[in-house]
A tleap script that builds the chain and sets N, CA, C and O, in Angstrom:
source leaprc.protein.ff14SB
mol = sequence {
  NMET LYS THR GLU LYS ASN LEU LYS ILE ARG
  ASP PHE LYS THR SER ASP LEU PRO SER ILE
  ARG ARG ILE ILE ASP ALA ASN PHE GLU ASN
  PRO TRP SER ASP SER MET ILE LEU SER GLU
  ASN SER PHE THR TYR LYS THR VAL ALA VAL
  ILE GLU LYS GLN ILE VAL GLY PHE LEU SER
  GLY GLU ILE MET TYR ASP GLU SER ASN ILE
  LEU MET ILE ALA VAL ASP LYS SER PHE GLN
  ARG ARG GLY ILE GLY ARG ALA LEU VAL SER
  ASN PHE LEU GLU LYS VAL ARG SER CYS LYS
  ILE SER SER VAL TYR LEU GLU VAL SER LYS
  ASN ASN ASP ILE ALA LEU ASN PHE TYR ARG
  LYS LEU ASN PHE LYS GLU TYR GLY MET ARG
  LYS SER TYR TYR SER ASN GLY GLU ASP ALA
  VAL LEU MET LYS LEU ASP CLEU
}
set mol.1.N position { 267.778 194.485 172.989 }
set mol.1.CA position { 266.977 193.474 173.658 }
set mol.1.C position { 266.245 194.126 174.828 }
set mol.1.O position { 266.835 194.876 175.606 }
set mol.2.N position { 264.998 193.839 174.935 }
set mol.2.CA position { 264.162 194.373 176.004 }
set mol.2.C position { 264.323 193.496 177.245 }
set mol.2.O position { 264.296 192.268 177.164 }
set mol.3.N position { 264.490 194.146 178.386 }
set mol.3.CA position { 264.610 193.399 179.637 }
set mol.3.C position { 263.227 192.970 180.115 }
set mol.3.O position { 262.244 193.700 179.983 }
set mol.4.N position { 263.185 191.780 180.665 }
set mol.4.CA position { 261.944 191.188 181.175 }
set mol.4.C position { 261.235 192.136 182.152 }
set mol.4.O position { 261.860 192.700 183.051 }
set mol.5.N position { 259.954 192.296 181.963 }
set mol.5.CA position { 259.132 193.131 182.847 }
set mol.5.C position { 259.069 192.493 184.236 }
set mol.5.O position { 259.094 191.268 184.361 }
set mol.6.N position { 258.989 193.311 185.259 }
set mol.6.CA position { 258.898 192.861 186.655 }
set mol.6.C position { 260.167 192.178 187.165 }
set mol.6.O position { 260.125 191.509 188.197 }
set mol.7.N position { 261.274 192.329 186.474 }
set mol.7.CA position { 262.528 191.716 186.897 }
set mol.7.C position { 263.128 192.508 188.055 }
set mol.7.O position { 263.236 193.733 188.000 }
set mol.8.N position { 263.513 191.788 189.096 }
set mol.8.CA position { 264.178 192.379 190.254 }
set mol.8.C position { 265.488 191.628 190.476 }
set mol.8.O position { 265.556 190.407 190.333 }
set mol.9.N position { 266.521 192.382 190.827 }
set mol.9.CA position { 267.801 191.785 191.201 }
set mol.9.C position { 267.962 192.038 192.699 }
set mol.9.O position { 267.821 193.167 193.170 }
set mol.10.N position { 268.260 190.970 193.438 }
set mol.10.CA position { 268.468 191.113 194.880 }
set mol.10.C position { 269.631 190.224 195.312 }
set mol.10.O position { 270.097 189.366 194.563 }
set mol.11.N position { 270.080 190.455 196.535 }
set mol.11.CA position { 271.165 189.648 197.085 }
set mol.11.C position { 270.724 188.189 197.235 }
set mol.11.O position { 269.567 187.903 197.543 }
set mol.12.N position { 271.654 187.295 197.014 }
set mol.12.CA position { 271.452 185.865 197.205 }
set mol.12.C position { 271.275 185.567 198.689 }
set mol.12.O position { 271.961 186.142 199.534 }
set mol.13.N position { 270.352 184.667 198.996 }
set mol.13.CA position { 270.150 184.177 200.369 }
set mol.13.C position { 270.328 182.658 200.360 }
set mol.13.O position { 270.076 182.005 199.347 }
set mol.14.N position { 270.757 182.106 201.477 }
set mol.14.CA position { 270.941 180.660 201.596 }
set mol.14.C position { 269.674 179.904 201.208 }
set mol.14.O position { 269.746 178.828 200.614 }
set mol.15.N position { 268.528 180.460 201.539 }
set mol.15.CA position { 267.260 179.792 201.207 }
set mol.15.C position { 266.994 179.724 199.700 }
set mol.15.O position { 266.079 179.025 199.265 }
set mol.16.N position { 267.787 180.446 198.905 }
set mol.16.CA position { 267.656 180.398 197.445 }
set mol.16.C position { 268.320 179.157 196.839 }
set mol.16.O position { 268.139 178.867 195.656 }
set mol.17.N position { 269.081 178.437 197.646 }
set mol.17.CA position { 269.888 177.327 197.126 }
set mol.17.C position { 269.099 176.328 196.269 }
set mol.17.O position { 269.574 175.997 195.183 }
set mol.18.N position { 267.931 175.828 196.681 }
set mol.18.CA position { 267.238 174.849 195.832 }
set mol.18.C position { 266.928 175.381 194.419 }
set mol.18.O position { 267.071 174.651 193.438 }
set mol.19.N position { 266.513 176.627 194.320 }
set mol.19.CA position { 266.228 177.215 193.004 }
set mol.19.C position { 267.499 177.380 192.183 }
set mol.19.O position { 267.510 177.098 190.985 }
set mol.20.N position { 268.567 177.835 192.827 }
set mol.20.CA position { 269.840 178.019 192.123 }
set mol.20.C position { 270.398 176.666 191.697 }
set mol.20.O position { 270.928 176.533 190.594 }
set mol.21.N position { 270.282 175.673 192.555 }
set mol.21.CA position { 270.747 174.319 192.231 }
set mol.21.C position { 270.078 173.834 190.938 }
set mol.21.O position { 270.749 173.322 190.042 }
set mol.22.N position { 268.751 173.998 190.849 }
set mol.22.CA position { 267.993 173.572 189.667 }
set mol.22.C position { 268.489 174.291 188.408 }
set mol.22.O position { 268.683 173.657 187.370 }
set mol.23.N position { 268.692 175.591 188.493 }
set mol.23.CA position { 269.130 176.390 187.338 }
set mol.23.C position { 270.535 175.984 186.905 }
set mol.23.O position { 270.795 175.786 185.718 }
set mol.24.N position { 271.435 175.860 187.873 }
set mol.24.CA position { 272.819 175.510 187.547 }
set mol.24.C position { 272.910 174.105 186.975 }
set mol.24.O position { 273.622 173.882 185.996 }
set mol.25.N position { 272.199 173.153 187.573 }
set mol.25.CA position { 272.227 171.778 187.062 }
set mol.25.C position { 271.746 171.703 185.617 }
set mol.25.O position { 272.268 170.912 184.832 }
set mol.26.N position { 270.765 172.513 185.262 }
set mol.26.CA position { 270.220 172.500 183.897 }
set mol.26.C position { 271.152 173.178 182.895 }
set mol.26.O position { 271.054 172.927 181.694 }
set mol.27.N position { 272.055 174.034 183.376 }
set mol.27.CA position { 272.888 174.828 182.471 }
set mol.27.C position { 274.324 174.341 182.310 }
set mol.27.O position { 274.989 174.700 181.339 }
set mol.28.N position { 274.810 173.532 183.241 }
set mol.28.CA position { 276.229 173.175 183.215 }
set mol.28.C position { 276.433 171.674 183.246 }
set mol.28.O position { 275.749 170.949 183.968 }
set mol.29.N position { 277.386 171.225 182.448 }
set mol.29.CA position { 277.740 169.811 182.400 }
set mol.29.C position { 278.371 169.366 183.721 }
set mol.29.O position { 278.118 168.257 184.193 }
set mol.30.N position { 279.186 170.230 184.308 }
set mol.30.CA position { 279.836 169.959 185.589 }
set mol.30.C position { 279.479 171.085 186.548 }
set mol.30.O position { 280.293 171.980 186.781 }
set mol.31.N position { 278.270 171.052 187.107 }
set mol.31.CA position { 277.801 172.177 187.928 }
set mol.31.C position { 278.532 172.280 189.263 }
set mol.31.O position { 279.093 171.307 189.767 }
set mol.32.N position { 278.509 173.480 189.814 }
set mol.32.CA position { 279.071 173.703 191.140 }
set mol.32.C position { 278.320 172.856 192.165 }
set mol.32.O position { 277.129 172.582 192.011 }
set mol.33.N position { 279.029 172.451 193.204 }
set mol.33.CA position { 278.411 171.756 194.336 }
set mol.33.C position { 277.680 172.785 195.206 }
set mol.33.O position { 277.880 173.990 195.055 }
set mol.34.N position { 276.841 172.301 196.106 }
set mol.34.CA position { 276.154 173.209 197.030 }
set mol.34.C position { 277.160 174.028 197.832 }
set mol.34.O position { 276.965 175.227 198.033 }
set mol.35.N position { 278.225 173.395 198.287 }
set mol.35.CA position { 279.212 174.128 199.088 }
set mol.35.C position { 279.897 175.224 198.269 }
set mol.35.O position { 280.243 176.275 198.809 }
set mol.36.N position { 280.093 174.987 196.979 }
set mol.36.CA position { 280.675 176.020 196.122 }
set mol.36.C position { 279.690 177.187 195.945 }
set mol.36.O position { 280.090 178.351 195.967 }
set mol.37.N position { 278.420 176.868 195.773 }
set mol.37.CA position { 277.413 177.921 195.626 }
set mol.37.C position { 277.337 178.761 196.898 }
set mol.37.O position { 277.219 179.985 196.839 }
set mol.38.N position { 277.406 178.097 198.038 }
set mol.38.CA position { 277.249 178.780 199.326 }
set mol.38.C position { 278.530 179.422 199.850 }
set mol.38.O position { 278.473 180.245 200.763 }
set mol.39.N position { 279.677 179.063 199.293 }
set mol.39.CA position { 280.941 179.571 199.835 }
set mol.39.C position { 280.997 181.099 199.752 }
set mol.39.O position { 280.503 181.721 198.811 }
set mol.40.N position { 281.611 181.659 200.763 }
set mol.40.CA position { 281.707 183.114 200.848 }
set mol.40.C position { 283.042 183.514 201.428 }
set mol.40.O position { 283.661 182.777 202.195 }
set mol.41.N position { 283.470 184.701 201.044 }
set mol.41.CA position { 284.582 185.369 201.698 }
set mol.41.C position { 284.260 186.860 201.665 }
set mol.41.O position { 283.178 187.247 201.225 }
set mol.42.N position { 285.164 187.678 202.113 }
set mol.42.CA position { 284.859 189.109 202.196 }
set mol.42.C position { 284.736 189.769 200.824 }
set mol.42.O position { 284.320 190.925 200.738 }
set mol.43.N position { 285.084 189.068 199.761 }
set mol.43.CA position { 285.023 189.618 198.411 }
set mol.43.C position { 283.792 189.142 197.628 }
set mol.43.O position { 283.536 189.623 196.525 }
set mol.44.N position { 283.043 188.214 198.186 }
set mol.44.CA position { 281.926 187.576 197.496 }
set mol.44.C position { 280.808 188.567 197.184 }
set mol.44.O position { 280.452 189.412 198.005 }
set mol.45.N position { 280.264 188.437 195.968 }
set mol.45.CA position { 279.099 189.223 195.547 }
set mol.45.C position { 278.184 188.269 194.789 }
set mol.45.O position { 278.529 187.808 193.701 }
set mol.46.N position { 277.025 187.974 195.358 }
set mol.46.CA position { 276.092 187.037 194.728 }
set mol.46.C position { 274.712 187.669 194.665 }
set mol.46.O position { 274.224 188.236 195.642 }
set mol.47.N position { 274.096 187.561 193.498 }
set mol.47.CA position { 272.751 188.095 193.332 }
set mol.47.C position { 271.883 187.078 192.597 }
set mol.47.O position { 272.374 186.170 191.926 }
set mol.48.N position { 270.572 187.268 192.750 }
set mol.48.CA position { 269.609 186.460 192.009 }
set mol.48.C position { 268.672 187.396 191.254 }
set mol.48.O position { 268.407 188.522 191.676 }
set mol.49.N position { 268.186 186.898 190.135 }
set mol.49.CA position { 267.163 187.602 189.361 }
set mol.49.C position { 265.830 186.944 189.690 }
set mol.49.O position { 265.707 185.719 189.681 }
set mol.50.N position { 264.838 187.771 189.979 }
set mol.50.CA position { 263.531 187.272 190.408 }
set mol.50.C position { 262.439 187.915 189.557 }
set mol.50.O position { 262.448 189.125 189.330 }
set mol.51.N position { 261.506 187.098 189.093 }
set mol.51.CA position { 260.308 187.577 188.408 }
set mol.51.C position { 259.119 186.984 189.141 }
set mol.51.O position { 258.944 185.767 189.200 }
set mol.52.N position { 258.315 187.863 189.691 }
set mol.52.CA position { 257.107 187.441 190.422 }
set mol.52.C position { 257.393 186.293 191.390 }
set mol.52.O position { 256.745 185.248 191.335 }
set mol.53.N position { 258.345 186.492 192.256 }
set mol.53.CA position { 258.741 185.561 193.322 }
set mol.53.C position { 259.465 184.309 192.841 }
set mol.53.O position { 259.845 183.474 193.663 }
set mol.54.N position { 259.668 184.152 191.528 }
set mol.54.CA position { 260.399 182.992 190.996 }
set mol.54.C position { 261.832 183.404 190.676 }
set mol.54.O position { 262.066 184.374 189.956 }
set mol.55.N position { 262.781 182.657 191.219 }
set mol.55.CA position { 264.190 182.903 190.918 }
set mol.55.C position { 264.469 182.369 189.520 }
set mol.55.O position { 264.232 181.198 189.225 }
set mol.56.N position { 264.981 183.261 188.660 }
set mol.56.CA position { 265.210 182.888 187.261 }
set mol.56.C position { 266.669 183.060 186.835 }
set mol.56.O position { 267.020 182.750 185.696 }
set mol.57.N position { 267.517 183.548 187.735 }
set mol.57.CA position { 268.918 183.723 187.379 }
set mol.57.C position { 269.792 183.925 188.600 }
set mol.57.O position { 269.311 184.229 189.691 }
set mol.58.N position { 271.084 183.750 188.390 }
set mol.58.CA position { 272.066 183.794 189.469 }
set mol.58.C position { 273.373 184.318 188.929 }
set mol.58.O position { 273.791 183.947 187.832 }
set mol.59.N position { 274.027 185.184 189.696 }
set mol.59.CA position { 275.381 185.637 189.367 }
set mol.59.C position { 276.224 185.536 190.620 }
set mol.59.O position { 275.811 185.959 191.700 }
set mol.60.N position { 277.407 184.973 190.465 }
set mol.60.CA position { 278.388 184.920 191.538 }
set mol.60.C position { 279.639 185.616 191.041 }
set mol.60.O position { 280.154 185.314 189.964 }
set mol.61.N position { 280.117 186.550 191.842 }
set mol.61.CA position { 281.327 187.271 191.474 }
set mol.61.C position { 282.146 187.600 192.695 }
set mol.61.O position { 281.765 187.300 193.827 }
set mol.62.N position { 283.276 188.221 192.443 }
set mol.62.CA position { 284.136 188.705 193.514 }
set mol.62.C position { 284.568 190.124 193.172 }
set mol.62.O position { 284.869 190.450 192.024 }
set mol.63.N position { 284.587 190.946 194.194 }
set mol.63.CA position { 285.061 192.319 194.057 }
set mol.63.C position { 286.154 192.483 195.095 }
set mol.63.O position { 285.889 192.475 196.297 }
set mol.64.N position { 287.392 192.633 194.621 }
set mol.64.CA position { 288.516 192.667 195.557 }
set mol.64.C position { 289.564 193.677 195.125 }
set mol.64.O position { 289.979 193.730 193.967 }
set mol.65.N position { 289.964 194.459 196.079 }
set mol.65.CA position { 291.029 195.438 195.896 }
set mol.65.C position { 290.832 196.242 194.614 }
set mol.65.O position { 289.994 197.143 194.570 }
set mol.66.N position { 291.602 195.922 193.563 }
set mol.66.CA position { 291.535 196.725 192.343 }
set mol.66.C position { 291.023 195.937 191.133 }
set mol.66.O position { 291.192 196.377 189.996 }
set mol.67.N position { 290.407 194.793 191.363 }
set mol.67.CA position { 289.831 194.040 190.242 }
set mol.67.C position { 288.605 193.265 190.691 }
set mol.67.O position { 288.331 193.135 191.884 }
set mol.68.N position { 287.881 192.760 189.719 }
set mol.68.CA position { 286.680 191.983 190.002 }
set mol.68.C position { 286.580 190.833 189.010 }
set mol.68.O position { 287.156 190.873 187.923 }
set mol.69.N position { 285.833 189.803 189.413 }
set mol.69.CA position { 285.675 188.603 188.589 }
set mol.69.C position { 284.227 188.146 188.587 }
set mol.69.O position { 283.564 188.136 189.623 }
set mol.70.N position { 283.753 187.774 187.430 }
set mol.70.CA position { 282.485 187.059 187.340 }
set mol.70.C position { 282.848 185.584 187.370 }
set mol.70.O position { 283.559 185.093 186.493 }
set mol.71.N position { 282.360 184.885 188.379 }
set mol.71.CA position { 282.685 183.468 188.539 }
set mol.71.C position { 281.662 182.570 187.865 }
set mol.71.O position { 282.011 181.533 187.300 }
set mol.72.N position { 280.389 182.972 187.926 }
set mol.72.CA position { 279.333 182.179 187.306 }
set mol.72.C position { 278.123 183.054 187.054 }
set mol.72.O position { 277.794 183.945 187.837 }
set mol.73.N position { 277.477 182.775 185.949 }
set mol.73.CA position { 276.175 183.364 185.668 }
set mol.73.C position { 275.333 182.266 185.037 }
set mol.73.O position { 275.798 181.534 184.163 }
set mol.74.N position { 274.097 182.161 185.487 }
set mol.74.CA position { 273.194 181.138 184.949 }
set mol.74.C position { 271.768 181.690 184.972 }
set mol.74.O position { 271.348 182.346 185.925 }
set mol.75.N position { 271.045 181.404 183.899 }
set mol.75.CA position { 269.645 181.826 183.789 }
set mol.75.C position { 268.803 180.597 183.475 }
set mol.75.O position { 269.173 179.768 182.643 }
set mol.76.N position { 267.674 180.496 184.149 }
set mol.76.CA position { 266.720 179.416 183.900 }
set mol.76.C position { 266.494 179.311 182.385 }
set mol.76.O position { 266.216 180.312 181.724 }
set mol.77.N position { 266.613 178.109 181.848 }
set mol.77.CA position { 266.510 177.918 180.392 }
set mol.77.C position { 265.216 178.481 179.802 }
set mol.77.O position { 265.217 178.976 178.675 }
set mol.78.N position { 264.122 178.410 180.545 }
set mol.78.CA position { 262.851 178.920 180.012 }
set mol.78.C position { 262.779 180.452 180.056 }
set mol.78.O position { 261.812 181.034 179.565 }
set mol.79.N position { 263.781 181.104 180.632 }
set mol.79.CA position { 263.802 182.569 180.703 }
set mol.79.C position { 264.997 183.162 179.958 }
set mol.79.O position { 265.229 184.369 180.030 }
set mol.80.N position { 265.755 182.334 179.247 }
set mol.80.CA position { 266.914 182.843 178.535 }
set mol.80.C position { 266.496 183.694 177.339 }
set mol.80.O position { 265.393 183.563 176.808 }
set mol.81.N position { 267.411 184.567 176.936 }
set mol.81.CA position { 267.225 185.474 175.797 }
set mol.81.C position { 266.142 186.518 176.063 }
set mol.81.O position { 265.447 186.956 175.147 }
set mol.82.N position { 266.010 186.909 177.338 }
set mol.82.CA position { 265.036 187.935 177.723 }
set mol.82.C position { 265.696 189.094 178.474 }
set mol.82.O position { 265.009 189.907 179.093 }
set mol.83.N position { 267.029 189.168 178.417 }
set mol.83.CA position { 267.738 190.273 179.057 }
set mol.83.C position { 268.085 190.051 180.518 }
set mol.83.O position { 268.596 190.955 181.180 }
set mol.84.N position { 267.813 188.854 181.030 }
set mol.84.CA position { 268.060 188.589 182.450 }
set mol.84.C position { 269.562 188.494 182.739 }
set mol.84.O position { 270.038 189.061 183.723 }
set mol.85.N position { 270.291 187.800 181.913 }
set mol.85.CA position { 271.745 187.717 182.079 }
set mol.85.C position { 272.377 189.093 181.989 }
set mol.85.O position { 273.250 189.441 182.785 }
set mol.86.N position { 271.935 189.866 181.023 }
set mol.86.CA position { 272.447 191.239 180.865 }
set mol.86.C position { 272.142 192.064 182.111 }
set mol.86.O position { 272.990 192.836 182.559 }
set mol.87.N position { 270.948 191.915 182.678 }
set mol.87.CA position { 270.572 192.660 183.886 }
set mol.87.C position { 271.448 192.249 185.071 }
set mol.87.O position { 271.872 193.103 185.848 }
set mol.88.N position { 271.720 190.961 185.215 }
set mol.88.CA position { 272.593 190.493 186.294 }
set mol.88.C position { 273.997 191.077 186.151 }
set mol.88.O position { 274.583 191.541 187.130 }
set mol.89.N position { 274.537 191.052 184.927 }
set mol.89.CA position { 275.871 191.602 184.703 }
set mol.89.C position { 275.860 193.113 184.922 }
set mol.89.O position { 276.778 193.648 185.543 }
set mol.90.N position { 274.854 193.802 184.432 }
set mol.90.CA position { 274.767 195.260 184.618 }
set mol.90.C position { 274.744 195.632 186.091 }
set mol.90.O position { 275.397 196.589 186.507 }
set mol.91.N position { 273.994 194.876 186.877 }
set mol.91.CA position { 273.943 195.108 188.318 }
set mol.91.C position { 275.332 194.933 188.936 }
set mol.91.O position { 275.757 195.734 189.769 }
set mol.92.N position { 276.028 193.882 188.521 }
set mol.92.CA position { 277.384 193.628 189.022 }
set mol.92.C position { 278.316 194.769 188.620 }
set mol.92.O position { 279.118 195.228 189.434 }
set mol.93.N position { 278.218 195.228 187.375 }
set mol.93.CA position { 279.089 196.305 186.900 }
set mol.93.C position { 278.836 197.609 187.663 }
set mol.93.O position { 279.773 198.363 187.925 }
set mol.94.N position { 277.593 197.873 188.016 }
set mol.94.CA position { 277.284 199.063 188.827 }
set mol.94.C position { 278.019 199.000 190.158 }
set mol.94.O position { 278.613 199.985 190.596 }
set mol.95.N position { 277.975 197.843 190.792 }
set mol.95.CA position { 278.660 197.662 192.070 }
set mol.95.C position { 280.170 197.819 191.891 }
set mol.95.O position { 280.825 198.475 192.701 }
set mol.96.N position { 280.719 197.227 190.845 }
set mol.96.CA position { 282.150 197.314 190.575 }
set mol.96.C position { 282.563 198.778 190.379 }
set mol.96.O position { 283.557 199.234 190.946 }
set mol.97.N position { 281.797 199.495 189.579 }
set mol.97.CA position { 282.108 200.922 189.351 }
set mol.97.C position { 282.044 201.708 190.662 }
set mol.97.O position { 282.879 202.580 190.902 }
set mol.98.N position { 281.063 201.404 191.507 }
set mol.98.CA position { 280.925 202.131 192.775 }
set mol.98.C position { 282.117 201.881 193.700 }
set mol.98.O position { 282.382 202.668 194.609 }
set mol.99.N position { 282.829 200.787 193.462 }
set mol.99.CA position { 284.028 200.464 194.246 }
set mol.99.C position { 285.294 201.027 193.593 }
set mol.99.O position { 286.409 200.774 194.048 }
set mol.100.N position { 285.099 201.792 192.522 }
set mol.100.CA position { 286.207 202.435 191.793 }
set mol.100.C position { 287.188 201.418 191.200 }
set mol.100.O position { 288.396 201.651 191.141 }
set mol.101.N position { 286.637 200.300 190.771 }
set mol.101.CA position { 287.446 199.256 190.132 }
set mol.101.C position { 287.281 199.395 188.626 }
set mol.101.O position { 286.181 199.658 188.140 }
set mol.102.N position { 288.360 199.221 187.895 }
set mol.102.CA position { 288.328 199.516 186.471 }
set mol.102.C position { 288.317 198.307 185.548 }
set mol.102.O position { 288.257 198.473 184.330 }
set mol.103.N position { 288.372 197.084 186.098 }
set mol.103.CA position { 288.417 195.899 185.239 }
set mol.103.C position { 287.582 194.760 185.809 }
set mol.103.O position { 287.499 194.577 187.023 }
set mol.104.N position { 286.965 194.000 184.910 }
set mol.104.CA position { 286.218 192.800 185.269 }
set mol.104.C position { 286.776 191.659 184.431 }
set mol.104.O position { 286.949 191.801 183.221 }
set mol.105.N position { 287.059 190.527 185.074 }
set mol.105.CA position { 287.622 189.359 184.407 }
set mol.105.C position { 286.662 188.184 184.502 }
set mol.105.O position { 285.811 188.129 185.389 }
set mol.106.N position { 286.812 187.246 183.574 }
set mol.106.CA position { 286.063 185.997 183.631 }
set mol.106.C position { 286.723 184.969 182.731 }
set mol.106.O position { 287.548 185.301 181.880 }
set mol.107.N position { 286.342 183.714 182.935 }
set mol.107.CA position { 286.756 182.618 182.058 }
set mol.107.C position { 285.503 181.969 181.506 }
set mol.107.O position { 284.485 181.873 182.191 }
set mol.108.N position { 285.587 181.524 180.253 }
set mol.108.CA position { 284.462 180.830 179.626 }
set mol.108.C position { 285.024 179.765 178.690 }
set mol.108.O position { 286.060 179.964 178.055 }
set mol.109.N position { 284.335 178.644 178.615 }
set mol.109.CA position { 284.790 177.559 177.743 }
set mol.109.C position { 284.903 178.040 176.305 }
set mol.109.O position { 284.016 178.727 175.799 }
set mol.110.N position { 285.988 177.680 175.656 }
set mol.110.CA position { 286.168 178.099 174.263 }
set mol.110.C position { 285.113 177.480 173.349 }
set mol.110.O position { 284.925 177.939 172.222 }
set mol.111.N position { 284.423 176.443 173.826 }
set mol.111.CA position { 283.372 175.795 173.039 }
set mol.111.C position { 281.978 176.328 173.343 }
set mol.111.O position { 280.997 175.866 172.759 }
set mol.112.N position { 281.881 177.294 174.248 }
set mol.112.CA position { 280.581 177.842 174.628 }
set mol.112.C position { 280.309 179.109 173.810 }
set mol.112.O position { 280.476 180.229 174.292 }
set mol.113.N position { 279.889 178.899 172.572 }
set mol.113.CA position { 279.669 180.022 171.654 }
set mol.113.C position { 278.608 180.996 172.162 }
set mol.113.O position { 278.734 182.206 171.972 }
set mol.114.N position { 277.576 180.482 172.799 }
set mol.114.CA position { 276.512 181.363 173.299 }
set mol.114.C position { 277.081 182.317 174.345 }
set mol.114.O position { 276.837 183.522 174.280 }
set mol.115.N position { 277.835 181.791 175.309 }
set mol.115.CA position { 278.417 182.638 176.353 }
set mol.115.C position { 279.453 183.598 175.767 }
set mol.115.O position { 279.487 184.773 176.133 }
set mol.116.N position { 280.293 183.104 174.865 }
set mol.116.CA position { 281.299 183.974 174.247 }
set mol.116.C position { 280.636 185.147 173.537 }
set mol.116.O position { 281.070 186.289 173.688 }
set mol.117.N position { 279.593 184.876 172.770 }
set mol.117.CA position { 278.885 185.949 172.066 }
set mol.117.C position { 278.202 186.906 173.036 }
set mol.117.O position { 278.200 188.117 172.815 }
set mol.118.N position { 277.623 186.369 174.112 }
set mol.118.CA position { 276.991 187.186 175.139 }
set mol.118.C position { 277.997 188.184 175.710 }
set mol.118.O position { 277.716 189.380 175.782 }
set mol.119.N position { 279.169 187.693 176.115 }
set mol.119.CA position { 280.171 188.570 176.705 }
set mol.119.C position { 280.750 189.546 175.685 }
set mol.119.O position { 281.037 190.694 176.023 }
set mol.120.N position { 280.923 189.105 174.453 }
set mol.120.CA position { 281.412 190.025 173.414 }
set mol.120.C position { 280.427 191.178 173.210 }
set mol.120.O position { 280.845 192.321 173.025 }
set mol.121.N position { 279.130 190.889 173.241 }
set mol.121.CA position { 278.120 191.946 173.094 }
set mol.121.C position { 278.181 192.941 174.249 }
set mol.121.O position { 277.779 194.096 174.102 }
set mol.122.N position { 278.686 192.492 175.398 }
set mol.122.CA position { 278.843 193.369 176.556 }
set mol.122.C position { 280.219 194.047 176.573 }
set mol.122.O position { 280.602 194.680 177.557 }
set mol.123.N position { 280.951 193.900 175.466 }
set mol.123.CA position { 282.269 194.539 175.256 }
set mol.123.C position { 283.427 193.897 176.009 }
set mol.123.O position { 284.477 194.518 176.171 }
set mol.124.N position { 283.249 192.662 176.471 }
set mol.124.CA position { 284.388 191.930 177.014 }
set mol.124.C position { 285.304 191.559 175.849 }
set mol.124.O position { 284.839 191.228 174.758 }
set mol.125.N position { 286.606 191.621 176.097 }
set mol.125.CA position { 287.607 191.291 175.077 }
set mol.125.C position { 288.404 190.069 175.520 }
set mol.125.O position { 288.702 189.901 176.703 }
set mol.126.N position { 288.740 189.227 174.561 }
set mol.126.CA position { 289.568 188.054 174.845 }
set mol.126.C position { 291.020 188.496 174.990 }
set mol.126.O position { 291.510 189.311 174.208 }
set mol.127.N position { 291.704 187.954 175.999 }
set mol.127.CA position { 293.107 188.327 176.178 }
set mol.127.C position { 294.019 187.131 176.426 }
set mol.127.O position { 295.224 187.307 176.610 }
set mol.128.N position { 293.473 185.930 176.435 }
set mol.128.CA position { 294.322 184.766 176.658 }
set mol.128.C position { 293.513 183.488 176.727 }
set mol.128.O position { 292.301 183.480 176.512 }
set mol.129.N position { 294.217 182.406 177.033 }
set mol.129.CA position { 293.608 181.078 177.081 }
set mol.129.C position { 294.244 180.300 178.229 }
set mol.129.O position { 295.443 180.420 178.480 }
set mol.130.N position { 293.434 179.503 178.921 }
set mol.130.CA position { 293.940 178.560 179.916 }
set mol.130.C position { 293.701 177.171 179.360 }
set mol.130.O position { 292.556 176.742 179.226 }
set mol.131.N position { 294.761 176.474 179.041 }
set mol.131.CA position { 294.662 175.133 178.471 }
set mol.131.C position { 294.126 174.138 179.490 }
set mol.131.O position { 294.530 174.147 180.652 }
set mol.132.N position { 293.219 173.287 179.048 }
set mol.132.CA position { 292.643 172.208 179.865 }
set mol.132.C position { 292.143 172.711 181.221 }
set mol.132.O position { 292.336 172.041 182.236 }
set mol.133.N position { 291.520 173.854 181.249 }
set mol.133.CA position { 291.072 174.487 182.493 }
set mol.133.C position { 289.918 173.734 183.148 }
set mol.133.O position { 289.871 173.605 184.371 }
set mol.134.N position { 289.000 173.243 182.343 }
set mol.134.CA position { 287.808 172.586 182.876 }
set mol.134.C position { 288.046 171.094 183.074 }
set mol.134.O position { 288.932 170.512 182.448 }
set mol.135.N position { 287.250 170.476 183.947 }
set mol.135.CA position { 287.439 169.071 184.298 }
set mol.135.C position { 287.300 168.141 183.091 }
set mol.135.O position { 287.838 167.034 183.096 }
set mol.136.N position { 286.579 168.587 182.061 }
set mol.136.CA position { 286.438 167.764 180.855 }
set mol.136.C position { 287.571 168.008 179.859 }
set mol.136.O position { 287.541 167.477 178.749 }
set mol.137.N position { 288.569 168.807 180.245 }
set mol.137.CA position { 289.726 169.064 179.400 }
set mol.137.C position { 289.588 170.261 178.469 }
set mol.137.O position { 290.537 170.603 177.765 }
set mol.138.N position { 288.430 170.898 178.452 }
set mol.138.CA position { 288.248 172.064 177.577 }
set mol.138.C position { 289.098 173.231 178.046 }
set mol.138.O position { 289.366 173.400 179.235 }
set mol.139.N position { 289.512 174.029 177.071 }
set mol.139.CA position { 290.262 175.245 177.363 }
set mol.139.C position { 289.305 176.359 177.762 }
set mol.139.O position { 288.142 176.368 177.359 }
set mol.140.N position { 289.807 177.296 178.557 }
set mol.140.CA position { 289.032 178.469 178.948 }
set mol.140.C position { 289.565 179.690 178.215 }
set mol.140.O position { 290.775 179.911 178.156 }
set mol.141.N position { 288.664 180.472 177.664 }
set mol.141.CA position { 289.011 181.763 177.087 }
set mol.141.C position { 288.978 182.769 178.233 }
set mol.141.O position { 288.002 182.840 178.980 }
set mol.142.N position { 290.061 183.551 178.365 }
set mol.142.CA position { 290.127 184.587 179.382 }
set mol.142.C position { 289.594 185.879 178.764 }
set mol.142.O position { 290.016 186.279 177.680 }
set mol.143.N position { 288.672 186.519 179.458 }
set mol.143.CA position { 288.052 187.737 178.943 }
set mol.143.C position { 288.144 188.838 179.986 }
set mol.143.O position { 288.187 188.581 181.189 }
set mol.144.N position { 288.172 190.085 179.489 }
set mol.144.CA position { 288.316 191.239 180.363 }
set mol.144.C position { 287.461 192.377 179.823 }
set mol.144.O position { 287.347 192.576 178.613 }
set mol.145.N position { 286.870 193.110 180.742 }
set mol.145.CA position { 286.139 194.319 180.400 }
set mol.145.C position { 286.778 195.462 181.150 }
set mol.145.O position { 286.856 195.446 182.379 }
set mol.146.N position { 287.245 196.475 180.396 }
set mol.146.CA position { 287.777 197.687 181.014 }
set mol.146.C position { 286.624 198.670 181.163 }
set mol.146.O position { 285.912 198.964 180.202 }
set mol.147.N position { 286.451 199.170 182.371 }
set mol.147.CA position { 285.360 200.109 182.639 }
set mol.147.C position { 285.829 201.552 182.520 }
set mol.147.O position { 285.038 202.476 182.713 }
savepdb mol mol.pdb
quit
C-alpha cells in the first residue's frame, strides 16, 4: 500500500481537539470523551496525521518502562485505506524502538474485522481475550507485537 503523499506526523496539540473529536465520533460507537482525549501522564504519546494542514488521523499510546500500548487509532473515513493508519503506527513503533522497548500491546473488539486484519498485517499476534471489555458487552481481543 502506498502512503498518502504530503503526509506528516506530528505531536498532538490541545488545539487539535475539534478535529480529533470529529474523527473519533465518526469511527467509534462509544467514542472517548474530550477529557479522555486530552488526558496525559508521563507515559502518554499522542500524534496526529496531517495532509495539507488537515488533520486526518490520530494515535494515542503509552510508552512506559519495558512495554508500550496503543490505546486508540482513528483515521478520517474519507482518508482510510491510504496508509495513514500504518504511518501512525510506524511512527509509534519507531519511538518505542528508540526507548529500547520490545513489545507493543493493544485491545480491539473481536467484532472489528477491519481493525483485526489491519493489526495482523502489521504482525500483531492474538494472545488472549477480555470478556465483556467494552461498554456494549463486546469482548476484546488482546494483541501483541514483539519488536
